[in-house]
Backbone as CSV, one residue per row, in Angstrom:
resi,resn,N_x,N_y,N_z,CA_x,CA_y,CA_z,C_x,C_y,C_z
1,MET,38.042,-56.204,-58.257,37.858,-54.668,-58.156,39.002,-53.953,-58.829
2,GLU,38.768,-52.779,-59.228,39.624,-51.890,-59.922,40.634,-51.524,-58.865
3,LYS,41.951,-51.220,-59.301,43.060,-50.849,-58.426,42.807,-49.506,-58.124
4,LEU,43.227,-49.106,-56.810,43.185,-47.732,-56.551,44.534,-47.247,-56.690
5,PHE,44.606,-45.872,-57.085,45.942,-45.087,-57.311,46.220,-44.235,-56.098
6,LEU,47.003,-44.635,-55.294,47.297,-43.912,-53.964,48.855,-43.514,-53.895
7,PRO,49.156,-42.370,-54.381,50.629,-41.922,-54.301,50.956,-41.585,-52.971
8,VAL,52.279,-41.625,-52.589,52.831,-41.363,-51.385,53.753,-40.169,-51.562
9,LEU,53.677,-39.134,-50.743,54.309,-37.898,-50.666,55.259,-37.729,-49.510
10,LEU,56.636,-37.809,-49.679,57.482,-37.651,-48.687,57.740,-35.929,-48.363
11,GLY,57.393,-35.585,-47.234,57.308,-34.047,-46.967,58.484,-33.466,-46.515
12,THR,59.758,-33.866,-46.709,60.937,-33.112,-46.154,62.090,-33.170,-47.300
13,ASN,62.867,-32.259,-47.222,63.949,-32.221,-48.180,65.285,-32.210,-47.426
14,ARG,65.247,-32.356,-46.041,66.623,-32.456,-45.288,67.495,-33.494,-45.905
15,LYS,68.743,-33.191,-45.906,69.641,-34.285,-46.420,69.905,-35.609,-45.356
16,GLN,69.686,-35.325,-44.108,69.971,-36.569,-43.298,68.595,-36.841,-42.718
17,ARG,67.483,-36.832,-43.604,66.327,-37.238,-43.129,66.074,-38.755,-42.749
18,ASN,65.535,-39.095,-41.670,65.097,-40.409,-41.266,63.917,-40.923,-41.909
19,SER,63.035,-39.964,-42.305,61.730,-40.219,-42.815,61.682,-40.874,-44.146
20,ILE,62.770,-40.952,-44.794,62.921,-41.660,-46.193,62.738,-43.110,-45.878
21,HIS,63.128,-43.703,-44.877,62.949,-45.295,-44.462,61.446,-45.503,-44.451
22,PRO,60.663,-44.916,-43.507,59.273,-45.236,-43.480,58.600,-45.064,-44.815
23,ALA,58.938,-43.967,-45.583,58.348,-43.788,-46.873,58.644,-44.834,-47.876
24,LYS,59.718,-45.281,-48.048,60.112,-46.256,-49.008,59.657,-47.638,-48.469
25,TRP,59.663,-47.970,-47.175,59.234,-49.188,-46.664,57.519,-49.272,-46.853
26,LEU,56.899,-48.198,-46.776,55.453,-48.237,-46.859,55.120,-48.262,-48.299
27,VAL,55.966,-47.739,-49.211,55.577,-48.094,-50.680,55.779,-49.353,-50.975
28,GLY,56.977,-50.026,-50.441,57.081,-51.412,-50.614,55.782,-52.344,-50.173
29,GLU,55.423,-51.934,-49.007,54.147,-52.712,-48.387,52.927,-52.496,-49.299
30,MET,52.609,-51.224,-49.835,51.693,-50.947,-50.724,51.623,-51.713,-52.066
31,GLU,52.883,-51.862,-52.476,53.168,-52.507,-53.765,52.727,-54.035,-53.628
32,LYS,52.754,-54.574,-52.292,52.370,-56.103,-52.266,50.856,-56.254,-52.189
33,ARG,50.085,-55.364,-52.105,48.721,-55.436,-52.139,48.196,-55.247,-53.594
34,SER,47.281,-56.245,-54.067,46.817,-56.363,-55.251,45.826,-55.151,-55.546
35,GLU,45.160,-54.534,-54.647,44.261,-53.564,-54.932,44.745,-52.119,-54.922
36,ILE,46.231,-52.076,-54.737,46.820,-50.620,-54.700,47.789,-50.676,-55.845
37,GLU,47.936,-49.455,-56.451,49.026,-48.933,-57.252,49.506,-47.843,-56.603
38,THR,50.710,-47.540,-56.561,51.365,-46.360,-55.829,52.525,-45.783,-56.473
39,ARG,52.976,-44.652,-56.127,54.262,-44.042,-56.541,54.681,-42.995,-55.620
40,LEU,56.169,-43.048,-55.249,56.617,-42.214,-54.322,56.913,-40.849,-55.056
41,PHE,56.493,-39.811,-54.450,56.792,-38.288,-54.651,57.640,-37.866,-53.660
42,ASP,58.645,-37.081,-53.872,59.539,-36.579,-52.807,59.556,-35.159,-53.060
43,VAL,59.320,-34.313,-51.893,59.398,-32.881,-51.958,60.879,-32.456,-52.431
44,ALA,61.875,-33.177,-52.167,63.211,-32.727,-52.601,63.286,-32.836,-54.009
45,GLU,62.582,-33.344,-54.719,62.649,-33.369,-56.214,61.871,-32.332,-56.761
46,PHE,61.088,-31.459,-56.151,60.371,-30.443,-56.760,61.258,-29.223,-56.849
47,ALA,61.675,-28.612,-58.024,62.340,-27.530,-57.930,61.320,-26.298,-57.866
48,LEU,61.115,-26.003,-56.566,60.215,-24.847,-56.369,60.736,-23.483,-56.523
49,PRO,60.130,-22.531,-57.286,60.765,-21.265,-57.490,60.699,-20.415,-56.153
50,GLN,61.512,-19.626,-56.033,61.676,-18.764,-54.868,60.938,-17.368,-55.072
51,ASP,60.502,-17.146,-56.170,59.656,-15.991,-56.485,58.376,-16.069,-56.765
52,ASP,57.662,-17.299,-56.724,56.245,-17.438,-57.065,55.781,-18.698,-56.136
53,TYR,54.436,-18.792,-56.074,54.085,-19.775,-55.132,52.513,-20.076,-55.440
54,GLY,52.193,-21.193,-54.893,50.691,-21.624,-55.204,50.321,-22.219,-56.480
55,GLN,48.939,-22.303,-56.792,48.358,-22.799,-57.770,48.752,-22.247,-59.251
56,GLU,49.167,-20.979,-59.046,49.561,-20.321,-60.278,50.729,-20.981,-61.096
57,ILE,51.593,-21.918,-60.292,52.748,-22.380,-60.821,52.595,-23.951,-61.044
58,LYS,51.361,-24.425,-60.933,51.237,-25.927,-61.012,51.520,-26.354,-62.396
59,HIS,51.451,-25.617,-63.333,51.913,-26.102,-64.681,53.318,-26.481,-64.796
60,LEU,54.191,-26.055,-63.859,55.523,-26.399,-63.759,55.682,-27.770,-63.221
61,PHE,54.675,-28.448,-62.689,54.797,-29.757,-62.145,53.736,-30.653,-62.689
62,PRO,53.701,-31.009,-63.969,52.739,-31.760,-64.499,52.669,-33.171,-63.866
63,GLU,53.760,-33.832,-63.596,53.656,-35.223,-63.187,52.938,-35.228,-61.847
64,TRP,53.195,-34.244,-60.931,52.326,-34.183,-59.629,50.881,-33.814,-59.828
65,ARG,50.664,-32.795,-60.667,49.275,-32.495,-61.071,48.479,-33.631,-61.474
66,ASP,49.057,-34.358,-62.636,48.359,-35.571,-63.318,48.325,-36.568,-62.304
67,ALA,49.142,-36.957,-61.377,49.035,-37.888,-60.667,47.853,-37.655,-59.559
68,ILE,47.820,-36.414,-58.993,46.694,-36.164,-58.200,45.444,-36.174,-58.777
69,ILE,45.347,-35.676,-60.000,43.986,-35.800,-60.622,43.447,-37.244,-60.887
70,ARG,44.399,-38.102,-61.078,44.151,-39.455,-61.195,44.073,-40.299,-59.965
71,ALA,44.657,-39.700,-58.879,44.739,-40.436,-57.545,43.313,-40.736,-56.941
72,ASP,43.162,-41.741,-56.303,42.019,-41.994,-55.497,42.101,-41.631,-53.960
73,GLY,43.294,-41.416,-53.669,43.767,-40.920,-52.208,45.239,-40.642,-52.163
74,LEU,45.583,-40.197,-51.021,47.012,-39.805,-50.862,47.657,-40.262,-49.439
75,VAL,48.826,-40.486,-49.315,49.466,-40.797,-48.168,50.563,-39.621,-48.018
76,ILE,50.574,-39.034,-46.846,51.652,-38.023,-46.668,52.555,-38.510,-45.544
77,VAL,53.780,-38.736,-45.762,54.834,-39.122,-44.771,55.500,-37.828,-44.482
78,THR,55.436,-37.510,-43.188,55.990,-36.319,-42.784,56.729,-36.311,-41.327
79,PRO,58.008,-35.691,-41.155,58.534,-35.552,-39.907,57.936,-34.615,-39.081
80,GLU,58.119,-34.609,-37.858,57.661,-33.416,-37.008,58.851,-32.619,-36.766
81,TYR,58.887,-31.351,-37.006,60.046,-30.397,-36.739,59.384,-29.246,-35.964
82,ASN,59.709,-29.306,-34.639,59.407,-28.326,-33.748,57.847,-28.199,-33.670
83,HIS,57.202,-29.402,-33.576,55.716,-29.423,-33.494,54.986,-29.168,-34.689
84,GLY,55.660,-28.903,-35.810,55.001,-28.516,-37.210,55.573,-29.434,-38.384
85,TYR,55.060,-28.970,-39.511,55.426,-29.711,-40.739,56.360,-28.925,-41.393
86,PRO,57.168,-29.457,-42.340,58.253,-28.883,-43.193,57.708,-27.721,-44.095
87,GLY,58.304,-26.685,-44.328,57.704,-25.789,-45.392,57.516,-26.318,-46.743
88,PRO,58.715,-27.142,-47.196,58.463,-27.771,-48.639,57.093,-28.498,-48.710
89,LEU,56.766,-29.259,-47.738,55.609,-30.023,-47.726,54.448,-29.169,-48.020
90,LYS,54.115,-28.062,-47.340,53.286,-27.060,-47.439,53.292,-26.412,-48.885
91,ALA,54.458,-26.061,-49.410,54.554,-25.516,-50.675,54.179,-26.477,-51.842
92,VAL,54.420,-27.850,-51.777,53.957,-28.775,-52.646,52.503,-29.069,-52.625
93,LEU,51.922,-28.974,-51.341,50.381,-29.229,-51.295,49.716,-28.065,-51.810
94,ASP,50.269,-26.846,-51.680,49.532,-25.670,-52.136,49.703,-25.526,-53.690
95,LEU,50.237,-26.294,-54.336,50.282,-26.284,-55.775,48.949,-26.561,-56.526
96,LEU,48.241,-27.266,-55.664,46.816,-27.836,-56.305,45.759,-27.456,-55.255
97,LEU,44.421,-27.586,-55.759,43.344,-27.394,-54.823,42.243,-28.214,-55.217
98,ARG,41.512,-27.908,-56.259,40.312,-28.712,-56.780,40.857,-30.153,-57.041
99,GLU,41.942,-30.433,-57.384,42.398,-31.874,-57.685,42.277,-32.733,-56.528
100,TYR,42.361,-32.055,-55.265,42.222,-32.936,-54.186,40.958,-33.238,-53.610
101,VAL,39.820,-32.500,-54.033,38.570,-32.546,-53.453,37.938,-33.866,-53.463
102,HIS,37.461,-34.285,-52.272,36.785,-35.505,-51.971,37.688,-36.794,-52.215
103,LYS,38.846,-36.626,-51.845,39.725,-37.878,-52.018,40.321,-37.917,-50.568
104,ALA,40.704,-39.355,-50.132,41.090,-39.655,-48.798,42.561,-39.256,-48.652
105,VAL,42.927,-38.892,-47.467,44.327,-38.698,-47.144,44.735,-39.374,-45.890
106,ALA,45.771,-40.029,-45.906,46.237,-40.600,-44.643,47.753,-40.277,-44.215
107,PHE,47.859,-40.099,-42.871,49.192,-39.451,-42.454,50.189,-40.501,-41.784
108,VAL,51.386,-40.451,-42.151,52.389,-41.079,-41.443,53.384,-40.071,-40.853
109,GLY,53.248,-40.202,-39.451,54.078,-39.164,-38.657,55.402,-39.873,-38.249
110,VAL,56.591,-39.027,-38.465,57.798,-39.615,-38.236,58.447,-38.541,-37.058
111,SER,59.081,-39.189,-36.015,59.732,-38.430,-35.143,60.812,-39.142,-34.444
112,ALA,61.789,-38.410,-33.977,62.932,-38.982,-33.225,62.665,-39.144,-31.778
113,THR,61.441,-38.682,-31.379,61.123,-38.740,-29.944,59.947,-39.900,-29.788
114,LEU,59.297,-39.920,-28.652,58.331,-40.878,-28.317,57.054,-40.475,-28.861
115,TRP,56.843,-39.181,-29.466,55.427,-38.651,-29.895,55.251,-39.240,-31.283
116,GLY,56.153,-39.637,-32.071,55.958,-40.230,-33.300,55.229,-39.404,-34.264
117,GLY,55.329,-38.131,-34.339,54.736,-37.251,-35.250,53.221,-36.930,-34.981
118,THR,52.933,-37.163,-33.775,51.433,-36.959,-33.438,51.008,-35.485,-33.803
119,ARG,52.048,-34.493,-33.165,51.584,-33.135,-33.452,51.679,-32.604,-34.785
120,VAL,52.592,-33.208,-35.573,52.548,-32.682,-36.996,51.303,-33.210,-37.579
121,ILE,50.741,-34.337,-37.397,49.614,-34.856,-37.856,48.452,-33.816,-37.572
122,GLU,48.401,-33.529,-36.353,47.407,-32.574,-35.903,47.408,-31.227,-36.550
123,ALA,48.660,-30.835,-36.702,48.751,-29.531,-37.478,48.363,-29.588,-38.901
124,LEU,48.548,-30.679,-39.515,48.216,-30.971,-41.028,46.802,-31.108,-41.277
125,VAL,45.921,-31.442,-40.224,44.568,-31.788,-40.406,43.796,-30.572,-41.032
126,THR,44.017,-29.444,-40.321,43.398,-28.192,-40.767,43.773,-27.816,-42.193
127,THR,45.043,-27.995,-42.481,45.481,-27.598,-43.875,44.833,-28.483,-45.102
128,VAL,44.940,-29.809,-44.840,44.315,-30.708,-45.743,42.766,-30.572,-45.905
129,ARG,42.158,-30.278,-44.772,40.729,-30.109,-44.832,40.498,-28.904,-45.753
130,GLU,41.154,-27.942,-45.718,40.925,-26.673,-46.489,41.114,-27.111,-47.887
131,LEU,42.051,-28.018,-48.332,42.175,-28.456,-49.662,41.056,-29.419,-50.215
132,GLY,40.260,-29.885,-49.264,39.163,-30.713,-49.585,39.359,-32.207,-49.458
133,LEU,40.489,-32.523,-48.853,40.823,-33.875,-48.627,39.951,-34.395,-47.445
134,ALA,39.845,-35.718,-47.348,39.112,-36.360,-46.227,40.073,-37.113,-45.506
135,VAL,40.317,-36.789,-44.164,41.379,-37.472,-43.385,40.768,-38.805,-42.961
136,THR,41.626,-39.820,-42.990,41.213,-41.104,-42.322,41.530,-41.014,-40.764
137,PHE,40.906,-41.935,-40.077,41.065,-41.883,-38.619,42.164,-42.580,-38.210
138,SER,42.800,-43.375,-39.103,43.975,-44.281,-38.732,45.193,-43.685,-39.213
139,ASP,46.024,-43.181,-38.316,47.357,-42.725,-38.492,48.403,-43.754,-38.356
140,LEU,49.625,-43.647,-39.127,50.718,-44.545,-38.823,51.951,-43.630,-38.251
141,ASN,52.208,-43.983,-36.998,53.257,-43.213,-36.412,54.512,-44.112,-36.252
142,PHE,55.653,-43.265,-36.334,56.979,-43.986,-36.271,57.705,-43.117,-35.171
143,PRO,57.473,-43.571,-33.934,58.378,-42.837,-32.797,59.674,-43.508,-32.811
144,LYS,60.640,-42.511,-32.322,61.994,-43.129,-32.302,62.402,-43.835,-33.544
145,VAL,62.167,-43.062,-34.703,62.479,-43.709,-35.956,63.737,-44.240,-36.342
146,GLN,64.817,-43.618,-35.609,66.070,-44.216,-35.578,66.344,-45.442,-35.088
147,ASN,65.493,-45.851,-34.224,65.479,-47.279,-33.645,64.622,-48.170,-34.363
148,THR,63.702,-47.774,-35.289,62.747,-48.543,-35.960,63.244,-49.070,-37.235
149,PHE,64.315,-48.379,-37.839,64.967,-48.846,-39.116,66.492,-48.697,-38.879
150,ASP,67.170,-49.567,-39.710,68.607,-49.397,-39.659,69.125,-48.474,-40.676
151,ALA,70.419,-48.135,-40.764,70.991,-47.106,-41.577,70.433,-47.441,-43.093
152,GLU,70.377,-48.621,-43.414,69.957,-49.001,-44.917,68.460,-49.018,-45.080
153,GLY,67.718,-48.832,-44.072,66.294,-48.723,-44.243,65.519,-49.941,-44.019
154,LYS,66.184,-51.040,-43.397,65.672,-52.287,-42.977,64.777,-52.104,-41.674
155,LEU,63.518,-52.516,-41.773,62.617,-52.505,-40.581,63.197,-53.445,-39.407
156,LEU,63.211,-52.775,-38.413,63.795,-53.608,-37.139,62.641,-53.849,-36.146
157,ASP,61.402,-53.329,-36.298,60.270,-53.663,-35.594,59.255,-54.368,-36.199
158,PRO,59.180,-55.529,-36.060,58.099,-56.247,-36.864,56.643,-55.864,-36.338
159,ALA,56.335,-55.214,-35.368,55.100,-54.941,-34.816,54.417,-53.743,-35.796
160,VAL,55.311,-53.150,-36.317,54.892,-52.009,-37.462,54.050,-52.612,-38.448
161,GLU,54.318,-53.785,-38.984,53.702,-54.402,-39.994,52.209,-54.527,-39.886
162,LYS,51.907,-55.051,-38.631,50.428,-54.999,-38.307,49.700,-53.683,-38.247
163,ARG,50.430,-52.777,-37.610,49.820,-51.284,-37.741,49.610,-50.885,-39.117
164,ALA,50.567,-51.141,-39.861,50.503,-50.628,-41.410,49.347,-51.210,-42.080
165,ARG,49.079,-52.519,-41.755,48.023,-53.384,-42.560,46.663,-52.521,-42.335
166,GLY,46.444,-52.346,-40.817,45.264,-51.759,-40.521,45.020,-50.194,-41.025
167,PHE,46.212,-49.516,-41.113,46.321,-48.194,-41.661,46.034,-48.177,-43.146
168,LEU,46.540,-49.085,-43.930,46.284,-49.353,-45.373,44.858,-49.844,-45.563
169,ASP,44.331,-50.664,-44.642,42.804,-51.132,-44.883,41.909,-49.958,-44.815
170,GLU,42.187,-49.138,-43.893,41.393,-47.902,-43.830,41.506,-47.020,-44.918
171,LEU,42.674,-46.864,-45.403,42.920,-45.879,-46.428,42.066,-46.675,-47.817
172,VAL,42.340,-47.741,-47.834,41.632,-48.367,-49.232,40.108,-48.259,-48.890
173,TRP,39.538,-48.362,-47.837,38.165,-48.397,-47.723,37.701,-46.875,-47.889
174,MET,38.205,-45.936,-47.459,38.045,-44.546,-47.642,38.054,-44.069,-48.917
175,SER,39.215,-44.691,-49.683,39.473,-44.234,-51.058,38.420,-44.839,-51.819
176,ARG,38.028,-45.986,-51.650,37.042,-46.716,-52.595,35.691,-46.136,-52.421
177,THR,35.431,-45.898,-51.218,34.024,-45.157,-50.811,33.867,-43.888,-51.419
178,LEU,35.039,-42.859,-51.275,34.969,-41.568,-51.876,35.007,-41.801,-53.435
179,LYS,35.685,-42.733,-53.928,35.796,-42.776,-55.318,34.238,-43.013,-55.940
180,TRP,33.600,-43.864,-55.200,32.125,-44.227,-55.672,31.407,-43.037,-55.502
181,GLY,31.610,-42.243,-54.546,30.860,-40.912,-54.349,31.054,-39.943,-55.463
182,ARG,32.380,-39.814,-55.861,32.696,-38.880,-56.760,32.043,-39.257,-58.153
183,GLU,31.951,-40.500,-58.426,31.482,-41.088,-59.761,30.134,-41.224,-59.749
184,ASN,29.269,-41.213,-58.641,28.023,-41.442,-58.619,26.932,-40.429,-58.010
185,VAL,27.635,-39.474,-57.198,26.859,-38.454,-56.507,27.341,-37.149,-56.949
186,PRO,26.480,-36.430,-57.749,26.823,-35.125,-58.126,27.033,-34.053,-57.114
187,SER,27.981,-33.249,-57.482,28.242,-32.162,-56.353,28.843,-31.071,-57.427
188,LYS,28.954,-29.937,-56.777,29.626,-28.873,-57.560,30.953,-29.134,-58.000
189,PHE,31.611,-30.054,-57.504,33.022,-30.419,-57.838,32.883,-31.777,-58.819
190,HIS,31.912,-32.498,-58.801,31.889,-33.808,-59.657,30.564,-33.827,-60.432
191,GLN,30.551,-34.334,-61.607,29.373,-34.579,-62.291,28.559,-35.670,-61.905
192,GLY,29.003,-36.707,-61.249,28.342,-37.848,-60.816,28.200,-38.893,-62.062
193,PRO,27.259,-39.695,-62.135,27.181,-40.712,-63.122,26.909,-40.211,-64.520
194,ILE,27.509,-40.832,-65.456,27.337,-40.482,-66.913,26.417,-41.203,-67.450
195,VAL,25.152,-40.933,-67.772,24.132,-41.748,-68.195,23.933,-41.675,-69.667
């Protein structure tokens, strides 16, 4: 089967962020799978202007735009800050709209507490739904992330590997199914089959 392109977006630009470890680890796990091609995008690398916002400036970020146009799905890795998501994540997501329609999105929640980013995932569902993304029902949570990875990013909890496999299996299924739909079922967003 054709490879699926599933980029990963790391949603925080804080300097001492622990969510970098799950993001890089997950990209490594995705690269081990023959059916997945991936790339890590980091909101810290987006030079977002302070005087403009939204789709009107997407031309300033051609790599992101082109990656999402090509993407079959998306993984968002986000920490939970005060029960919500980081502002830079919202700003990057808002750069596009139609490019996301009918593509799968899977969430990785990261937290220093026992909740593991549960509330940030709940907060993001309504946002990505408005963008046209289809949310998988399998999330990957990293509670007490500071105890799950060491300072260099080495995974300390092998139980995460099994959860990550299930998470990726669901993302692959959703992404492949939605890709088939975009290519074969006409809608106002997609032509359907080329005959």
